[in-house]
FILUM-262889 format. One line per field, with one value per residue: chain; x negated, y, z negated of N, C-alpha, C in turn. Coordinates in Angstrom, 3 decimals. Atoms other than C-alpha are relative to their C-alpha. Layout:
% residues N
chain: c(A, ...)
nX: c(X, ...)
nY: c(Y, ...)
nZ: c(Z, ...)
caX: c(X, ...)
caY: c(Y, ...)
caZ: c(Z, ...)
cX: c(X, ...)
cY: c(Y, ...)
cZ: c(Z, ...)
This chain:
% residues 141
chain: c(A, A, A, A, A, A, A, A, A, A, A, A, A, A, A, A, A, A, A, A, A, A, A, A, A, A, A, A, A, A, A, A, A, A, A, A, A, A, A, A, A, A, A, A, A, A, A, A, A, A, A, A, A, A, A, A, A, A, A, A, A, A, A, A, A, A, A, A, A, A, A, A, A, A, A, A, A, A, A, A, A, A, A, A, A, A, A, A, A, A, A, A, A, A, A, A, A, A, A, A, A, A, A, A, A, A, A, A, A, A, A, A, A, A, A, A, A, A, A, A, A, A, A, A, A, A, A, A, A, A, A, A, A, A, A, A, A, A, A, A, A)
nX: c(0.903, 0.381, 0.428, 1.419, 0.458, -0.054, 1.304, 0.081, 0.030, 1.214, 0.610, -0.431, 0.337, -1.050, -0.798, -1.300, 0.195, 0.467, -1.148, -0.671, -0.021, 0.036, -1.262, -0.791, -1.042, -1.112, -1.223, -1.115, -0.869, 0.607, -0.189, -1.426, -0.721, 0.854, 0.151, 1.396, 0.476, 1.328, 0.983, 0.003, 0.671, 1.424, 0.594, 0.110, 0.979, 1.364, 0.055, 0.148, -0.459, -1.414, -0.860, 0.598, 0.488, -0.836, -1.172, -0.577, -1.193, 0.209, 1.334, 0.895, 0.417, 0.947, 1.212, 0.617, 0.594, 1.180, 1.033, 0.424, 0.859, -0.677, 0.060, -0.064, -1.375, -0.280, -0.481, 0.096, 1.292, -0.113, -0.112, 1.291, 1.090, 0.565, 0.669, 1.246, 0.878, 0.377, 0.767, -0.823, -0.413, 0.862, -0.754, 0.539, -0.639, 0.247, 0.092, -0.929, -1.309, -0.781, -1.249, -0.845, -1.249, -0.744, -0.524, -1.209, -0.669, -1.399, -0.856, -1.400, -0.787, -1.210, 0.353, 0.351, 1.233, 0.171, 0.725, 1.409, 0.098, -0.256, 1.178, 1.093, -0.262, 0.153, 1.442, 0.519, -0.415, 0.739, 1.399, 0.037, -0.287, 1.067, 1.240, -0.045, 0.041, 1.391, 0.589, -0.728, 0.410, 1.354, 0.832, 1.412, 0.641)
nY: c(0.685, -0.700, 0.904, 0.051, -1.274, -1.070, -0.208, 0.664, 1.455, 0.655, -0.739, 0.458, -1.055, -1.022, -0.380, -0.536, -1.375, 0.049, 0.118, -1.290, -0.567, 1.027, 0.242, 1.072, 0.712, 0.120, 0.716, -0.925, 0.022, -0.750, -1.417, -0.301, 0.359, 0.399, 1.449, 0.360, -1.149, 0.231, -0.265, -1.443, -0.608, 0.320, -0.826, -1.361, -0.015, 0.039, -1.181, 0.285, -1.109, -0.110, 1.113, 1.306, 0.211, 1.037, 0.417, 1.189, 0.546, 1.330, 0.357, 0.388, -1.195, -0.676, 0.820, -0.194, -1.341, -0.018, 0.773, -0.802, -1.074, -1.296, -0.567, 0.870, 0.315, 1.011, 1.300, 0.956, 0.680, 1.355, -0.130, -0.481, 0.927, 0.649, -1.015, -0.329, 1.152, 0.010, -1.201, -1.004, -0.995, -0.191, -0.605, -1.246, -0.287, 0.586, 1.459, 0.607, 0.348, -1.136, -0.184, 1.192, -0.179, 1.249, 0.402, 0.779, 0.644, -0.405, 0.586, -0.388, 1.223, -0.158, 0.205, 1.395, 0.003, 1.063, 1.138, -0.398, -0.951, 0.726, 0.829, -0.905, -0.467, 1.164, 0.240, -1.077, 0.252, 1.180, -0.384, -0.850, 0.806, 0.994, -0.695, -0.571, -1.464, -0.460, 0.017, -0.967, -1.327, -0.124, -0.957, 0.340, 0.562)
nZ: c(-0.902, -1.215, -1.057, -0.370, -0.539, 0.993, 0.651, 1.304, -0.153, 0.486, 1.116, 1.320, 0.950, -0.060, 1.163, -0.385, -0.478, -1.395, -0.898, -0.157, -1.345, -1.039, -0.690, 0.600, -0.733, 0.947, -0.344, -0.192, 1.181, 1.101, -0.317, -0.064, 1.222, 1.123, -0.062, 0.271, 0.749, 0.572, -1.051, -0.199, 1.156, -0.080, -1.049, 0.542, 1.099, -0.536, -0.862, -1.424, -0.834, -0.340, -0.392, -0.257, -1.368, -0.589, 0.766, -0.620, 0.632, 0.575, 0.469, -1.101, -0.717, 0.890, -0.069, -1.312, -0.054, 0.863, -0.689, -1.146, 0.470, 0.050, 1.336, 1.170, 0.343, 1.015, -0.458, 1.113, -0.024, -0.539, -1.453, -0.500, 0.344, -1.189, -0.813, 0.702, -0.228, -1.414, -0.307, -0.675, 0.987, 1.164, 1.103, 0.553, 1.285, 1.312, -0.045, 0.946, -0.550, 0.459, -0.730, -0.068, -0.727, -0.066, -1.303, 0.208, -1.126, 0.076, -1.032, 0.096, 0.089, -0.803, -1.408, -0.283, -0.786, -0.986, 0.580, 0.112, 1.114, 1.244, 0.262, 0.378, 1.363, 0.870, 0.161, 0.842, 1.383, 0.477, 0.230, 1.193, 1.187, 0.185, 0.322, 1.347, -0.003, 0.107, -1.340, -0.822, 0.444, -0.530, 0.723, 0.149, -1.201)
caX: c(-96.354, -98.229, -99.210, -102.586, -102.785, -102.240, -105.322, -104.443, -104.476, -107.000, -107.755, -107.643, -108.747, -105.454, -103.591, -99.980, -101.205, -102.794, -99.317, -98.262, -97.227, -97.463, -94.772, -91.967, -89.769, -86.322, -83.200, -80.143, -78.147, -80.692, -80.082, -76.319, -75.407, -76.733, -76.870, -80.659, -81.156, -84.228, -86.052, -85.036, -86.183, -89.506, -90.132, -89.418, -91.563, -94.621, -93.853, -93.685, -93.057, -89.549, -88.046, -88.727, -90.732, -88.344, -84.890, -83.311, -80.076, -81.663, -84.690, -86.083, -86.163, -87.848, -90.388, -91.007, -91.624, -94.045, -95.951, -96.061, -97.854, -95.190, -95.431, -95.098, -91.959, -90.399, -89.925, -89.099, -92.327, -91.011, -90.216, -93.584, -95.626, -96.033, -96.908, -99.493, -100.948, -100.990, -102.760, -99.835, -98.884, -100.810, -99.302, -99.814, -99.038, -97.082, -97.918, -95.504, -92.169, -90.138, -87.231, -85.088, -82.173, -79.553, -78.527, -75.038, -73.316, -69.877, -67.178, -63.549, -61.336, -58.444, -60.313, -60.525, -64.128, -65.112, -66.653, -70.102, -69.526, -68.126, -71.104, -73.546, -71.921, -71.831, -75.564, -76.340, -74.352, -76.041, -79.504, -78.773, -77.276, -80.137, -82.798, -83.544, -83.052, -86.741, -87.574, -85.014, -86.530, -89.680, -91.519, -95.263, -95.900)
caY: c(100.202, 101.552, 100.002, 99.265, 102.632, 104.635, 106.238, 104.542, 101.033, 98.837, 101.392, 100.051, 103.321, 105.172, 107.036, 108.187, 111.753, 110.694, 110.117, 113.751, 115.176, 111.858, 111.085, 108.921, 106.319, 106.284, 104.176, 106.021, 104.904, 106.535, 109.854, 109.669, 108.256, 107.137, 103.522, 103.371, 106.146, 104.504, 104.719, 108.345, 109.241, 107.441, 109.314, 112.621, 111.724, 110.945, 114.017, 112.349, 114.769, 115.983, 115.816, 112.130, 111.044, 108.135, 107.052, 103.655, 101.866, 98.562, 96.959, 95.492, 98.885, 100.493, 97.646, 98.089, 101.835, 101.300, 98.600, 100.939, 103.490, 106.210, 106.653, 105.178, 103.357, 101.137, 97.452, 94.712, 93.013, 89.563, 90.771, 92.511, 89.590, 87.808, 91.025, 91.868, 88.371, 88.738, 92.107, 94.176, 96.024, 97.433, 98.195, 101.733, 103.194, 103.132, 99.505, 98.944, 97.290, 100.487, 99.978, 97.035, 96.747, 94.063, 92.174, 90.740, 88.301, 89.735, 87.882, 88.677, 85.847, 87.271, 86.781, 83.315, 82.834, 80.857, 77.428, 78.890, 81.779, 79.464, 77.115, 80.022, 81.414, 77.926, 77.450, 80.867, 80.021, 76.608, 78.123, 80.779, 78.277, 75.807, 78.462, 79.226, 82.895, 83.223, 82.413, 84.886, 87.844, 89.145, 90.966, 91.041, 89.859)
caZ: c(-91.495, -88.505, -85.193, -83.623, -81.853, -85.033, -86.682, -90.004, -88.540, -90.349, -93.050, -96.584, -98.204, -97.692, -100.405, -100.365, -99.862, -96.540, -95.097, -95.442, -92.076, -90.228, -87.658, -88.986, -87.335, -88.944, -88.958, -87.615, -90.670, -93.003, -91.252, -90.818, -94.238, -97.606, -96.451, -96.554, -99.087, -100.638, -97.297, -96.794, -100.308, -99.814, -96.548, -98.288, -101.304, -99.171, -97.028, -93.624, -90.763, -90.097, -87.519, -86.932, -83.896, -83.341, -84.451, -83.860, -84.634, -85.622, -87.205, -83.988, -82.304, -85.338, -85.303, -81.555, -81.913, -84.800, -82.906, -79.883, -82.065, -82.151, -85.909, -89.377, -90.453, -93.066, -92.274, -94.791, -95.788, -94.904, -91.369, -90.960, -92.339, -88.995, -87.153, -89.827, -89.498, -85.690, -85.885, -84.575, -87.767, -90.712, -94.112, -95.362, -98.791, -100.966, -101.672, -104.535, -103.791, -103.899, -101.546, -102.547, -100.142, -100.502, -97.386, -97.190, -94.876, -94.193, -92.330, -91.627, -92.776, -90.714, -87.444, -85.968, -84.838, -81.777, -82.387, -81.778, -84.194, -86.856, -86.514, -86.758, -89.919, -91.406, -90.802, -92.315, -95.441, -95.742, -95.454, -98.074, -100.509, -99.962, -100.592, -104.242, -105.104, -106.003, -102.366, -101.026, -102.900, -101.289, -104.030, -104.136, -100.560)
cX: c(-0.348, -0.482, -1.475, -0.524, -0.013, -1.362, -0.147, -0.138, -1.359, -0.664, 0.564, -0.270, 1.074, 0.681, 1.323, -0.161, -0.485, 1.160, 0.702, -0.137, -0.053, 1.389, 0.705, 0.991, 1.110, 1.124, 1.118, 0.876, -0.613, 0.144, 1.471, 0.778, -0.994, -0.289, -1.407, -0.682, -1.407, -1.098, -0.112, -0.749, -1.502, -0.673, -0.153, -1.095, -1.434, -0.224, -0.341, 0.614, 1.501, 0.096, -0.804, -0.485, 0.792, 1.131, 0.625, 1.183, -0.225, -1.462, -0.952, -0.512, -0.980, -1.347, -0.737, -0.688, -1.251, -1.147, -0.559, -0.866, 0.646, -0.092, 0.054, 1.461, 0.102, 0.594, -0.065, -1.283, 0.083, 0.129, -1.355, -1.126, -0.642, -0.753, -1.300, -1.015, -0.519, -0.761, 0.770, 0.430, -1.005, 0.825, -0.736, 0.692, 1.403, 0.071, 0.937, 1.296, 0.988, 1.369, 0.841, 1.323, 0.671, 0.499, 1.173, 0.459, 1.486, 0.754, 1.431, 0.842, 1.283, -0.253, -0.429, -1.251, 0.009, -0.746, -1.465, -0.197, 0.179, -1.201, -1.170, 0.173, -0.184, -1.480, -0.620, 0.329, -0.761, -1.433, -0.120, 0.211, -1.101, -1.330, 0.107, -0.137, -1.430, -0.703, 0.697, -0.346, -1.474, -0.805, -1.430, -0.643, -1.026)
cY: c(0.917, -1.047, 0.167, 1.347, 1.150, 0.154, -0.688, -1.515, -0.543, 0.689, -0.478, 1.050, 1.082, 0.224, 0.547, 1.395, 0.045, -0.032, 1.332, 0.524, -1.011, -0.192, -1.217, -0.577, -0.256, -0.860, 1.023, 0.056, 0.730, 1.504, 0.376, -0.283, -0.325, -1.490, -0.448, 1.134, -0.202, 0.247, 1.503, 0.695, -0.266, 0.881, 1.447, 0.088, 0.002, 1.101, -0.331, 1.139, -0.070, 1.120, -1.275, -0.081, -1.082, -0.377, -1.179, -0.507, -1.351, -0.248, -0.318, 1.203, 0.831, -0.715, 0.235, 1.365, 0.102, -0.744, 0.791, 1.197, 1.363, 0.662, -1.070, -0.269, -1.113, -1.246, -0.923, -0.826, -1.415, 0.017, 0.378, -1.018, -0.642, 1.000, 0.464, -1.106, -0.032, 1.246, 1.075, 1.135, 0.055, 0.690, 1.230, 0.274, 0.548, -1.523, -0.693, -0.337, 1.049, 0.124, -1.264, 0.327, -1.353, -0.234, -0.935, -0.636, 0.294, -0.636, 0.462, -1.271, 0.065, -0.215, -1.444, -0.003, -1.107, -1.147, 0.354, 0.941, -0.701, -0.864, 0.849, 0.475, -1.143, -0.297, 1.079, -0.247, -1.176, 0.358, 0.848, -0.831, -1.016, 0.636, 0.604, 1.529, 0.531, 0.021, 0.959, 1.438, 0.126, 1.043, -0.518, -0.629, 0.935)
cZ: c(1.155, 1.002, 0.335, 0.476, -0.983, -0.683, -1.357, 0.111, -0.456, -1.180, -1.328, -1.076, -0.097, -1.340, 0.524, 0.589, 1.444, 0.994, 0.272, 1.428, 1.130, 0.604, -0.563, 0.997, -1.015, 0.553, 0.129, -1.254, -1.192, 0.208, -0.129, -1.275, -1.107, 0.003, -0.370, -0.761, -0.556, 1.036, 0.234, -1.129, 0.026, 1.046, -0.453, -1.051, 0.519, 1.036, 1.451, 0.791, 0.242, 1.018, 0.281, 1.442, 0.715, -0.928, 0.727, -0.811, -0.663, -0.309, 1.142, 0.783, -0.837, 0.068, 1.320, 0.091, -0.868, 0.680, 1.184, -0.409, -0.088, -1.368, -1.074, -0.332, -1.013, 0.647, -1.210, 0.118, 0.558, 1.519, 0.585, -0.171, 1.230, 0.866, -0.647, 0.250, 1.437, 0.427, 0.736, -0.922, -1.138, -1.083, -0.518, -1.330, 0.184, 0.058, -0.976, 0.728, -0.490, 0.645, 0.060, 0.694, 0.094, 1.415, -0.254, 1.303, -0.172, 1.156, -0.240, 0.056, 0.838, 1.492, 0.189, 0.887, 1.050, -0.681, -0.216, -1.182, -1.339, -0.376, -0.483, -1.445, -0.988, -0.277, -0.889, -1.467, -0.602, -0.341, -1.261, -1.251, -0.297, -0.406, -1.400, 0.055, -0.061, 1.363, 0.952, -0.377, 0.331, -0.739, -0.042, 1.210, 0.545)
């Protein structure tokens, strides 16, 4: 995705080759480990500029830098959908769903959570279990 200030914003004629040399926003974990290897490989394959123009530890910071126009970055399509609808982000190639990343809810059964934490985890589990898997997989958006 790119933000409003990026030259690719609003362009529907882009090809993967157009991204070569463009500034990239990266996740710290994709640089420091293989955690987000599919994103790292995609950035290499489309030949985004290296070094990155921005690096962040979390999704919200990556999103903020992209919206601010610092460069192009990967955001899950379900997260970007509202910003695309609101005219803040624009999807750039590749358009295929190429970076499936599983998301897990991890808790430590040896730690006694506060009432608030326990309630939050309970709600998360309820929502996941109540949502059919087909609605939790965001392909083709």
